[in-house]
C-alpha positions as CSV (number, residue, x, y, z in Angstrom):
1,M,72.1,83.9,107.7
2,T,72.4,81.3,110.4
3,A,73.7,82.3,113.8
4,A,75.5,79.0,114.2
5,F,79.2,78.3,113.7
6,D,79.6,75.4,111.3
7,F,82.1,73.7,109.0
8,A,81.3,71.6,105.9
9,L,83.8,69.8,103.8
10,E,83.1,70.1,100.1
11,A,85.8,68.1,98.4
12,S,89.0,66.2,99.2
13,D,92.0,65.3,97.0
14,G,94.4,63.0,98.8
15,R,94.7,64.6,102.2
16,A,94.1,68.2,100.9
17,R,90.6,69.5,101.7
18,T,88.4,72.3,100.6
19,G,85.3,73.5,102.5
20,R,83.4,76.3,104.1
21,I,83.2,77.7,107.6
22,T,79.9,79.4,108.4
23,T,79.8,82.2,110.9
24,P,77.2,85.0,111.6
25,R,79.6,87.5,110.0
26,G,80.0,85.5,106.8
27,E,81.6,82.4,105.2
28,I,85.2,81.5,105.2
29,R,86.4,79.5,102.3
30,T,89.0,76.9,103.1
31,P,91.9,76.4,102.7
32,A,92.0,80.0,104.1
33,F,94.9,82.4,104.7
34,M,94.3,85.0,107.4
35,P,96.1,88.3,107.0
36,V,97.5,89.5,110.4
37,G,96.0,92.6,111.8
38,T,98.0,92.6,115.0
39,A,96.9,96.0,116.5
40,G,93.6,96.3,114.8
41,T,95.0,97.0,111.4
42,V,96.7,95.1,108.6
43,K,99.7,97.3,108.2
44,G,99.7,99.4,105.0
45,M,96.2,98.4,104.0
46,L,92.6,99.7,104.3
47,P,90.1,97.1,105.4
48,E,88.2,97.3,102.1
49,S,91.5,96.8,100.3
50,V,92.2,93.6,102.3
51,R,88.8,92.4,101.4
52,A,89.4,93.2,97.8
53,T,92.2,90.7,97.7
54,G,89.8,87.9,98.6
55,A,90.4,87.6,102.3
56,D,87.4,86.2,104.2
57,I,88.9,86.6,107.8
58,L,91.5,88.5,109.7
59,L,93.6,87.7,112.7
60,G,93.8,90.1,115.7
61,N,96.3,89.9,118.6
62,T,95.1,89.6,122.1
63,Y,98.4,90.6,123.7
64,H,98.9,93.8,121.7
65,L,95.3,94.9,121.9
66,M,95.0,94.3,125.6
67,L,98.0,96.7,126.1
68,R,96.9,99.3,123.6
69,P,94.2,100.6,123.3
70,T,93.0,97.9,125.8
71,A,90.1,95.4,125.4
72,E,87.9,97.4,127.7
73,R,88.2,100.5,125.6
74,I,87.5,98.6,122.4
75,D,84.4,97.0,124.0
76,R,83.1,100.4,125.1
77,L,83.5,101.6,121.5
78,G,81.4,98.7,120.1
79,G,83.9,95.9,119.6
80,L,86.9,95.2,117.4
81,H,84.9,94.8,114.1
82,G,83.4,98.3,114.3
83,F,86.5,99.8,115.8
84,M,88.7,98.7,112.8
85,N,85.9,98.8,110.2
86,W,86.0,95.1,109.3
87,D,82.6,93.5,109.2
88,R,83.8,90.0,108.3
89,P,85.0,87.3,110.7
90,I,87.9,87.9,113.0
91,L,90.0,85.3,114.8
92,T,92.0,86.4,117.8
93,D,95.0,84.6,119.2
94,S,95.2,84.0,122.9
95,G,98.4,85.8,123.8
96,G,100.2,82.4,124.2
97,F,102.8,83.1,121.5
98,Q,103.8,86.3,123.2
99,V,104.2,84.3,126.4
100,M,106.8,82.3,124.6
101,S,108.5,85.3,122.9
102,L,108.6,87.7,125.8
103,G,111.5,85.8,127.4
104,A,112.9,87.8,130.3
105,L,109.8,90.0,130.5
106,R,107.6,87.2,131.8
107,K,107.2,84.7,134.7
108,L,105.3,81.5,134.0
109,D,103.5,79.5,136.7
110,A,100.7,76.8,136.7
111,D,98.0,79.4,136.9
112,G,99.1,81.8,134.1
113,V,101.8,84.2,133.3
114,T,102.9,87.6,134.7
115,F,104.7,89.9,132.3
116,K,105.9,93.4,131.8
117,S,104.6,95.4,128.9
118,H,107.1,95.9,126.1
119,I,105.6,99.4,125.6
120,D,105.9,100.9,129.1
121,G,107.1,98.2,131.5
122,S,103.7,98.0,133.3
123,K,102.9,94.7,134.9
124,H,100.1,92.5,133.6
125,R,98.7,89.1,134.3
126,L,97.3,86.6,131.7
127,T,95.5,83.5,132.7
128,P,93.1,81.3,130.6
129,E,90.2,83.1,132.2
130,R,91.6,86.5,131.5
131,S,92.4,85.6,127.9
132,M,88.8,84.5,127.4
133,E,87.6,87.7,128.9
134,I,89.8,89.8,126.7
135,Q,88.7,88.0,123.6
136,R,85.0,88.3,124.6
137,L,85.5,92.1,125.0
138,L,87.1,92.3,121.6
139,G,84.1,90.4,120.1
140,S,86.1,88.0,118.0
141,D,84.3,85.3,116.1
142,I,86.9,82.6,116.6
143,V,88.6,82.5,120.0
144,M,91.8,80.7,120.7
145,C,92.5,78.8,123.9
146,F,95.3,80.2,126.1
147,D,98.4,78.1,125.7
148,E,102.1,78.0,126.2
149,C,104.7,76.5,123.9
150,P,108.5,76.3,124.0
151,S,110.8,77.4,121.2
152,L,112.3,74.5,119.3
153,P,114.6,72.7,119.7
154,A,113.7,71.8,123.3
155,D,114.2,68.7,125.4
156,R,111.4,66.2,125.6
157,D,110.7,66.8,129.3
158,R,110.2,70.5,128.7
159,I,107.9,69.9,125.7
160,A,105.8,67.4,127.6
161,A,105.4,69.7,130.7
162,S,104.5,72.6,128.4
163,M,101.9,70.5,126.5
164,R,100.3,69.2,129.7
165,L,100.1,72.7,131.1
166,S,98.5,73.9,127.9
167,M,95.9,71.1,128.1
168,D,95.0,72.1,131.6
169,W,94.7,75.7,130.3
170,A,92.5,74.4,127.4
171,A,90.0,72.9,129.9
172,R,90.0,76.2,131.9
173,S,89.6,78.2,128.6
174,K,86.6,76.0,127.6
175,A,85.0,76.6,131.0
176,A,85.6,80.3,130.9
177,F,84.4,80.6,127.3
178,G,81.0,79.4,128.3
179,D,78.0,79.4,126.0
180,R,78.4,82.0,123.3
181,P,76.1,81.2,120.3
182,G,77.7,82.2,117.0
183,H,81.2,82.3,118.4
184,A,83.7,79.5,118.3
185,L,86.5,78.3,120.5
186,F,89.5,76.4,119.1
187,G,91.8,74.1,121.1
188,I,95.5,74.1,120.3
189,Q,97.5,70.9,119.9
190,Q,101.0,71.0,121.4
191,G,103.8,68.4,121.7
192,G,106.7,69.8,119.7
193,L,108.0,67.2,117.2
194,E,107.1,64.2,119.5
195,R,104.4,62.1,117.8
196,D,103.2,60.5,121.0
197,L,103.0,63.8,122.8
198,R,101.0,65.2,119.9
199,A,98.6,62.2,120.1
200,E,98.2,62.7,123.9
201,S,97.4,66.4,123.3
202,A,94.9,65.6,120.6
203,E,93.2,63.0,122.8
204,R,92.8,65.5,125.6
205,L,91.5,68.2,123.3
206,R,89.0,65.8,121.8
207,A,87.8,64.9,125.3
208,I,87.2,68.6,126.1
209,G,85.5,69.3,122.8
210,F,86.1,72.4,120.6
211,H,84.6,74.0,117.5
212,G,87.9,73.7,115.7
213,Y,91.5,72.6,116.4
214,A,94.8,74.3,115.9
215,I,98.2,72.8,115.4
216,G,100.5,75.0,117.6
217,G,104.2,75.0,118.4
218,L,105.5,74.8,114.9
219,A,107.3,77.4,112.7
220,V,109.2,78.2,115.9
221,G,112.7,77.3,114.6
222,E,112.5,73.7,113.7
223,G,112.8,74.1,109.9
224,Q,110.5,73.1,107.1
225,A,111.5,69.5,106.8
226,A,110.8,68.9,110.5
227,M,107.6,70.8,110.3
228,F,106.4,68.7,107.4
229,D,107.4,65.5,109.2
230,C,105.1,66.6,112.0
231,L,102.3,67.6,109.7
232,D,102.5,64.1,108.1
233,Y,100.6,62.9,111.2
234,A,99.5,65.8,113.4
235,P,96.4,66.9,111.4
236,E,95.0,63.4,111.2
237,Q,95.2,63.1,115.0
238,L,92.6,65.9,115.1
239,P,88.8,65.5,114.3
240,A,88.2,65.3,110.5
241,D,84.9,67.1,110.8
242,R,86.4,70.3,112.3
243,P,88.6,73.0,110.9
244,R,92.3,72.5,111.3
245,Y,94.4,75.6,111.8
246,L,98.2,75.7,111.5
247,M,99.3,78.7,113.5
248,G,102.0,81.2,112.2
249,V,102.6,79.6,108.7
250,G,104.2,80.8,106.5
251,K,106.1,81.0,103.2
252,P,104.1,80.0,100.1
253,D,105.7,76.6,99.8
254,D,105.1,76.0,103.5
255,I,101.4,76.8,102.9
256,V,101.1,74.5,99.9
257,G,102.8,71.7,101.8
258,A,100.5,72.2,104.8
259,V,97.4,72.1,102.7
260,A,98.6,68.9,101.0
261,R,98.8,67.4,104.5
262,G,95.2,68.3,105.5
263,V,95.4,71.8,107.0
264,D,92.5,74.2,106.4
265,M,93.6,77.6,107.9
266,M,96.8,79.5,108.2
267,D,98.1,82.9,109.2
268,C,101.4,84.7,109.0
269,V,102.9,88.2,109.1
270,L,105.2,87.4,106.2
271,P,103.3,88.9,103.2
272,T,102.8,92.2,105.0
273,R,106.2,92.4,106.7
274,S,108.0,91.4,103.5
275,G,106.0,94.0,101.5
276,R,107.3,96.8,103.8
277,T,110.9,95.7,103.2
278,G,110.6,95.6,99.4
279,Q,110.1,91.8,99.0
280,A,107.4,90.5,96.7
281,F,106.1,87.0,96.3
282,T,105.4,86.0,92.7
283,R,104.7,82.9,90.8
284,H,108.4,82.7,90.0
285,G,109.7,83.2,93.5
286,V,110.7,86.1,95.7
287,V,111.6,89.4,94.1
288,N,113.6,92.0,95.9
289,I,112.3,95.2,94.3
290,R,115.1,97.3,95.8
291,N,117.7,95.5,93.7
292,A,119.3,97.8,91.2
293,R,118.3,95.5,88.3
294,H,114.7,96.8,88.5
295,A,115.6,100.6,88.3
296,D,114.9,100.9,84.6
297,D,112.4,98.0,84.2
298,P,109.1,99.2,82.7
299,R,107.4,95.8,83.1
300,P,104.9,94.9,85.9
301,L,106.0,93.0,89.0
302,D,103.9,90.1,87.9
303,A,102.0,90.3,84.6
304,A,99.5,87.6,85.8
305,C,98.5,89.5,89.0
306,G,95.5,91.8,89.1
307,C,96.5,93.9,92.1
308,P,97.0,97.7,91.8
309,A,100.8,97.4,92.0
310,C,100.9,95.1,89.0
311,R,98.1,96.7,87.0
312,N,99.1,100.4,87.4
313,Y,102.8,100.6,88.2
314,S,106.2,99.5,86.7
315,R,109.0,97.7,88.5
316,A,111.0,100.8,88.1
317,Y,108.4,102.9,90.0
318,L,108.1,100.3,92.8
319,H,111.9,100.2,93.0
320,H,112.0,104.0,93.3
321,V,109.4,104.4,96.0
322,S,110.6,101.4,98.0
323,R,114.2,102.6,97.9
324,A,113.0,106.1,98.9
325,K,110.9,104.6,101.7
326,E,107.8,106.3,100.5
327,I,104.6,105.1,102.2
328,I,103.1,104.2,98.8
329,G,105.9,101.7,98.3
330,S,104.9,99.7,101.4
331,M,101.2,100.0,100.5
332,L,101.6,98.7,97.0
333,M,104.0,95.9,97.8
334,T,101.8,94.8,100.8
335,W,98.7,94.7,98.6
336,H,100.6,92.7,96.0
337,N,101.7,90.1,98.5
338,L,98.3,89.7,100.1
339,Q,96.8,89.3,96.6
340,F,99.4,86.7,95.8
341,Y,98.5,84.7,99.0
342,Q,94.8,84.9,98.4
343,D,95.3,83.9,94.7
344,L,97.4,81.0,96.0
345,M,94.5,79.9,98.3
346,A,91.9,80.2,95.5
347,G,94.1,78.2,93.2
348,M,94.4,75.4,95.7
349,R,90.6,75.4,96.4
350,G,89.8,75.1,92.8
351,A,92.4,72.4,92.2
352,I,91.1,70.3,95.1
353,A,87.5,70.7,94.0
354,E,88.5,69.5,90.5
355,G,90.6,66.6,91.7
356,R,93.9,67.9,90.2
357,F,95.8,69.1,93.3
358,D,98.9,67.0,92.5
359,A,99.1,68.5,89.1
360,W,98.6,72.0,90.5
361,Q,101.4,71.4,93.1
362,A,103.7,70.3,90.3
363,E,102.9,73.4,88.3
364,F,103.4,75.7,91.4
365,H,106.8,74.3,92.1
366,A,107.9,74.3,88.5
367,A,107.0,78.0,88.1
368,R,109.0,78.9,91.2
369,A,112.0,76.9,90.0
370,E,112.1,79.0,86.8
371,G,113.1,82.1,88.8
372,D,112.2,85.7,88.1
373,I,111.8,87.1,84.6
374,P,115.1,87.8,82.9
375,H,116.6,91.3,83.0
376,P,115.2,93.4,80.2
């Protein structure tokens, strides 16, 4: 297996693309959905169970891992892959999103951010250089530049200042990343919903040069219509021969819309978080398994799904264990949701390769519009 990081497009259908990212730890089929393993675990799942759903890559969280158990400890124990028993590729975010979400716990300046731990109030400092160091200690295969983005809506001056700060940090991240064969560094485009600011960001990132490019600063309160308006141009501002990663997205129809607009990679906590609260994603929309209508239903959650929740258990049982807050309820519902997302990605990859993505999209939306199966 080659030690190089590489990306090859295999087919396009309209703006939708399918391809393959090569890493020393294995290939990533695109479009790819990355389950989120925030603290070194995908909640409610064993690593081998996550792999069984078809996931090629996981996401780890720099901010949470640096606080607990610390990147230095993970490094001493052999790196994040061995620590969490996942031998496939891992992408780590930079900590930038937590910079935005910490609010009163952080102080931002041109050099980086100082913040208090949400766990114990201890003081920490994150800079582009420290973010690169943490991600090197973790041993992640794909490293994200340290960035900063405002919540939307925000005024243009705030968005512009944030974008330009992030571009300065991108250059510092690249310098600190250094030469790491087999590992990749992704730049992050910012600029809110301002087309010219997105173009400026993309131009600066291209000048620095990265293995891949992310579209950041979306799915932060702007709504789907505004996000899609931005995705109508943002992906094409980035190099066509590199992976394009839309950060923090999203619902199934968000993902389909993003792929239709040229996005290759996505991540989101939604399938796992929803599973733990009794929500299931199915071909016919979202099902709240805790609803009383499922209490006597012997049918599977989704007859077309091959996950253990659908193969081996009834809606009535899933309703019972979810209402009773039994751990198996969270496990089964999470497995189902992750399986649904990976099946969704596989369906899109196949449709793009066969040149029938428009028809596939129409079938996807039509099935969701039908709604859940009728009450028995």
